[in-house]
C-alpha positions, -999 to +999 in steps of 0.1 A: +050+049+437+027+012+438+047-022+446+045-046+419+020-068+442-006-034+446-001-029+408-009-063+400-043-063+424-054-023+408-048-037+377-069-070+385-099-045+403-102-023+368-106-056+345-134-071+368-166-066+350-200-061+358-209-095+362-189-105+385-192-071+406-229-084+411-220-114+423-195-099+448-228-074+460-246-102+462-224-120+487-218-089+506-258-083+508-260-117+525-236-114+552-246-077+562-281-090+558-279-114+583-253-089+605-223-113+601-196-089+609-168-114+609-135-116+588-155-129+557-177-095+557-141-075+561-128-091+533-158-088+512-161-052+518-122-048+511-127-063+481-160-044+471-138-010+481-110-022+457-131-027+428-152+009+431-122+030+437-095+017+410-114+029+382-120+066+371-158+061+360-184+055+388-191+022+396-231+011+404-241-009+429-279-025+431-300-007+455-301-036+478-264-036+488-266+005+489-292+000+514-275-025+534-247-010+536-265+025+548-279-001+578-246-011+590-230+020+585-259+033+612-257+001+635-250+007+668-236-031+668-217-032+638-177-032+645-154+001+636-135-015+612-166-024+591-186+008+594-154+026+579-154+006+550-190+008+542-183+048+546-155+046+521-178+023+495-207+048+498-184+079+492-165+060+459-202+052+447-213+089+450-235+108+443-263+081+444-300+085+443-303+057+462-290+073+490-313+075+521-289+086+554-288+114+572-273+126+604-300+143+623-307+112+646-270+101+648-259+104+685-224+088+681-200+114+673-173+087+655-205+072+637-219+109+628-184+116+612-185+086+588-222+097+580-215+132+573-186+120+554-208+105+529-236+127+525-210+157+520-200+133+491-230+136+472-224+175+464-256+185+470-255+222+484-287+216+512-273+186+526-236+203+528-255+231+552-278+204+565-245+186+579-228+215+589-256+225+611-258+192+625-220+190+635-221+225+649-249+217+672-227+190+685-200+209+690-220+238+708-233+212+732-202+200+744-177+215+765-139+217+747-126+185+766-160+164+759-151+130+742-155+124+705-158+161+691-121+154+671-146+133+647-161+163+637-135+185+633-126+172+598-163+181+590-168+212+599-136+217+575-151+202+544-187+221+550-167+255+551-149+246+518-180+236+500-202+262+515-180+291+531-214+307+539-229+275+558-224+290+590-240+315+609-222+344+623-227+331+661-215+297+652-182+309+632-173+331+668-182+299+687-157+279+665-130+305+663-130+306+703-131+271+701-100+261+681-079+290+701-084+269+730-077+242+717-044+253+701-031+271+731-047+254+761-044+215+756-032+198+783+008+193+787+002+161+808+002+125+785-029+106+785-035+080+804-033+042+791-063+021+790-059-006+816-063-040+810-073-048+845-058-075+867-050-081+903-012-058+898-029-030+883-029+002+908-035+037+904+001+046+910+015+030+880-006+043+854+000+079+865+007+100+836+037+119+831+047+153+813+045+153+773+080+160+758+097+176+732+114+156+700+147+158+712+134+139+745+134+170+766+104+177+788+079+203+773+082+239+796+060+254+767+021+245+758+015+218+740+017+212+700+016+187+672+050+183+678+048+175+712+056+137+720+041+110+744+032+079+749-010+085+749-027+117+740-060+133+758-090+142+738-077+181+738-041+169+724-062+150+697-081+185+694-052+207+693-035+184+664-069+182+644-075+220+648-040+230+637-046+205+605-077+227+593-066+260+605-053+274+573-081+263+554-104+281+580-088+313+580-084+314+542-124+318+547-116+346+571-140+325+594-172+322+574-191+344+576-167+371+592-144+400+577-128+393+550-088+400+538-080+438+535-074+447+497-042+450+482-045+493+489-057+490+525-027+462+529+001+482+516-013+511+540-011+490+573+022+476+562+036+507+563+018+523+593+037+522+628+010+530+648-013+496+639+023+474+649+018+495+686-016+492+680-015+453+677+013+448+702-006+465+729-039+448+728-040+418+753-053+390+734-081+380+756-101+414+746-101+408+710-133+396+691-131+358+685-116+359+645-088+384+659-082+362+692-082+331+669-049+348+651-033+353+676-032+321+690-024+309+654+006+333+654+022+319+685+010+282+677+033+289+645+061+306+662+066+277+690+062+253+660+093+271+640+111+269+673+105+232+682+116+224+645+151+233+649+154+203+675+172+174+668+147+146+666+154+110+682+137+095+660+132+100+619+095+100+618+094+129+645+119+148+622+100+138+587+068+152+612+093+185+618+099+196+579+057+190+572+049+209+603+076+235+593+063+237+561+026+242+568+035+269+599+052+292+575+020+291+555+000+301+582+021+328+587+017+337+552-020+341+556-017+357+590+003+386+576-017+387+544-051+388+567-036+414+594-005+429+584+003+441+619+012+406+621+041+412+593+068+430+620+068+404+642+075+376+620+100+392+598+132+389+618+121+349+626+115+345+591+148+358+582+168+334+605+146+304+597+156+313+559+193+316+568+189+280+584+170+262+558+196+274+531+222+256+552+202+225+558+193+203+523+170+181+547+150+207+552+147+218+516+109+218+508+105+247+538+120+270+515+091+267+491+067+284+514+095+308+527+097+324+494+062+323+488+063+345+517+086+371+507+069+373+473+035+383+491+052+409+511+084+417+493+091+453+495+073+453+530+099+429+544+127+445+528+144+416+521+168+410+494+144+388+470+164+384+442+192+364+461+159+341+473+149+337+442+185+332+426+193+303+454+155+288+445+160+288+414+193+277+411+208+251+437+173+235+445+167+219+413+202+210+406+207+191+438+175+182+448+164+169+408+156+132+423+128+142+445+098+136+425+074+152+458+099+182+453+095+182+419+058+185+416+056+210+447+081+234+431+067+234+394+033+238+413+047+267+430+062+285+398+027+280+385+007+294+417+036+323+421+038+335+385+014+366+390+038+375+422+072+375+407+065+406+390+101+420+381+119+393+391+103+371+367+133+372+346+150+349+371+126+321+368+125+327+327+163+328+331+165+290+351+146+275+326+170+244+320+172+240+358+135+235+360+135+211+330+159+187+351+125+177+373+107+174+337+139+156+325+139+129+356+099+129+360+086+133+330+048+115+333+039+131+364+051+164+357+040+166+322+008+184+325+023+210+355+051+221+327+030+223+299+008+250+321+039+265+331+056+265+296+040+301+283+049+316+309+089+308+303+089+317+268+103+347+253+118+360+222+152+357+239+146+320+251+126+301+226+149+286+205+172+278+234+142+258+253+131+239+217+169+229+219+162+216+256+131+197+250+148+179+222+176+173+242+153+160+274+164+123+268+205+133+265+195+156+300+182+124+315+210+100+309+235+132+319+216+136+352+217+097+357+259+099+353+259+129+373+237+112+402+259+075+402+294+098+399+282+114+430+281+078+451+311+058+456+305+027+440+318+007+469+281+019+482+263+000+459+252-038+459+270-061+430+237-064+415+235-025+406+237-019+366+257+016+376+284-008+391+289-024+357+283+007+336+318+020+340+324+027+305+297+054+311+308+068+340+345+074+325+330+090+299+315+115+324+346+122+339+367+127+308+379+161+301+371+157+267+334+158+269+334+181+299+319+209+278+292+187+262+282+177+301+282+213+315+263+226+284+235+197+294+238+206+329+236+243+329+216+262+357+208+290+338+195+300+299+230+307+282+215+326+252+245+311+234+230+276+217+226+302+184+267+310+197+276+272+210+263+258+178+282+284+157+315+280+172+313+242+166+302+246+131+335+267+122+354+240+141+338+212+122+345+233+090+382+236+097+387+198+106+365+191+073+362+219+048+347+192+024+312+198+048+301+232+032+301+216-006+282+182+008+256+205+028+256+233+005+217+229+000+210+227+037+231+261+040+213+277+011+178+268+033+194+282+064+199+316+053+171+314+031+152+309+067+167+337+084+143+367+071+170+389+070+206+399+083+192+407+119+177+370+126+210+350+122+235+362+150+263+345+156+254+313+136+250+339+104+285+351+109+300+315+112+285+302+085+289+332+060+326+332+068+330+294+062+311+298+029+339+323+023+369+303+033+357+270+023+335+271-009+363+266-032+380+243-054+413+241-039+391+231-005+366+206-027+374+195-062+336+187-062+328+228-060+311+242-089+306+279-105+271+272-101+270+267-066+297+296-060+265+316-082+239+302-059+257+312-028+266+350-039+230+358-052+219+343-014+244+363+000+241+395-023+198+395-011+211+396+027+232+429+018+209+445-001+184+443+026+214+460+049+215+489+022+176+495+022+164+492+058+168+522+081+172+511+119+141+519+141+125+502+178+113+475+163+143+470+140+179+474+152+210+485+131+225+451+120+259+443+134+290+460+117+305+425+118+276+407+099+282+434+072+318+432+071+317+390+068+292+395+043+311+417+024+344+400+025+326+367+014+306+383-012+344+395-026+363+360-018+328+344-042+335+369-070+375+364-068+365+324-075+339+336-102+350+368-118+322+374-138+303+387-105+332+414-097+311+441-113+279+431-093+302+429-058+321+459-071+289+480-071+275+472-038+309+476-021+309+512-034+272+519-021+287+503+013+311+528+013+288+558+005+266+544+033+293+541+060+305+577+050+268+592+057+255+610+088+228+579+094+257+554+094+271+574+124+241+577+143+229+541+139+261+523+146+284+548+161+313+563+145+338+537+152+320+504+135+308+528+106+346+531+104+354+498+100+328+494+076+341+517+055+376+506+056+368+473+050+345+483+020+377+504+004+401+475+010+373+448-009+374+470-037+409+480-040+414+444-042+390+435-066+410+462-091+434+436-098+415+399-097+444+381-102+460+395-068+424+393-052+421+355-059+457+351-039+444+372-013+412+357-008+416+324-016+451+313-008+464+282-018+473+253+011+515+268+006+508+303+009+482+293+043+517+277+062+533+298+086+564+307+066+537+333+046+533+349+075+568+351+092+592+360+062+586+392+057+599+389+016+567+370+012+541+376+038+509+384+031+509+419+046+535+428+026+513+416-008+486+436+008+506+470+013+525+473-021+486+465-038+475+494-018+503+514-026+499+506-064+462+514-063+466+548-044+494+558-063+482+552-100+445+545-098+440+552-134+464+529-147+446+498-138+413+484-152+376+494-138 
């Protein structure tokens, strides 16, 4: 995030018109033309760079300005800071036809690095190859400890990215040897401070001491990027730069060198004990340059992992430890993919590292490359991958959703690793409520990443819940904010903090009455019960306000019409159908009409009709017996309130009873479920044979609903039901119908 001042400067730079830019270019030309290398030129170049870099579209500079910028860049008398700015401006306006730079006659390696960076920004393949050859010639002509080589390593790294085949095999082998030497054999003595001279300066006072570890201990092993000191030697700088470009270099397999084994070869090697013994017994100095570099890289990464476990004395060193740990694991992953013999030497180290990182919340970013390693080598690693992914997808988003950098890296990790999840993709899909915490907290920078990731997270079981969660994103953001504030003591916050004054929100967050709501919003996994939570709340709401069924009759009818059959509603359909049968009655709401009852009856009748017609298959499973029994019961209740409907529902109940007795019903639903449907259909048919009793039982008055009717054996509803059943069974011929 930029500060308010930086945002203001960027906005002004974007709004500058071409006329003002032209005046600034004229001033720069005047200063550079008379070789005025002072503060005025420095300020003008800084302003010019801000303007050309602040906009997405390329700003064009006049030909004289471009020529003077090139001349200053190549001038042996131009100060370093001005040359850096000249190169930066020329890169921003690239590609440019006005460029006439060449690196052939540049001798100073620092100047060569700047000129090369401008030429590479042109994007011309011939120039890329030419720059690569020039840089390699300088590297080959100097000893490893020669001055200024570190300015060329970034150039070589960029060349191999833009044109992997730009270097010849011999050049590649030379660089492999140099990189291996810089990684493993840098000096362990600190560099000498530049003396200011003077009478009292003596050689004894300038003697360098040994480099130290981040915890202050004297280093007893080889130099790495995590070694510390007051001053560094040239080969130590080369060590640092070699590590910074190591992964990119290895990923190219060394341009022109051997490629990574394919998946089949790798799987055979991973299971081969012979390859492990062979690799372990081969001395590194006898290996070809590429294999030797891999060996040195492996030793370097192992040392970095050991150094990352030390307690750093300075916060900056602690942050550097975490960054180097991430890079070391990524490099080990590349090494194990290119040469599986490294895998068996890496596993014990990474298992221990994973256990350590799981208990250290400050190193959570390093868990991502470790998880990626196990994704690449899960089967050969014999690691409980399920547990690794569960921890990754459950705890990290829930506890670190407020870290923007981690959020971006986590979502990018998920996108990049989708092809590798395989049978564990369900873990990622079921954890989408946790992933959405990143989106809720850092929406603008993550939107594009989530748009690309969402199609892989959606399936038939999560689509509705995911849509609900997308609609709830503002609520989720508010809940996360309250969760974060509730975890901090008010005494730790300044008096001007808004959260100190908004105590009411925090009280609501801690109120047991709202805990279920907040827990649902902050859930870590897909519950699959949004279609379930809503249904239970719907029933509770109807119990509190029975008139809701009459008031929302149109919406409830539309809901049933949108289901596409009795299979599509699930728990919500069961709840809605039950509420209709219970509360669509004049006894609950005087506004209830016969017309409404008939409309609901026809909609429910159509659903039950589909049950009688459909045969279960692999694509369309059997309708749940709970839905069937609720449909039959509700239809019977509605018929008891509009008795013209009794013949229609009786016909359906007879069909359902016949259907439940068929062998097909037993195989589709199971014997117990088929028996339950048969019993309910029989009971309801018996009730409808005595309409007045059916209305008394199925639509009881408020008095009948009182507890007395369920405790008093003389007036209890079970007594009425059993009496009706006995009468019907004993003399069915005396009853109508």
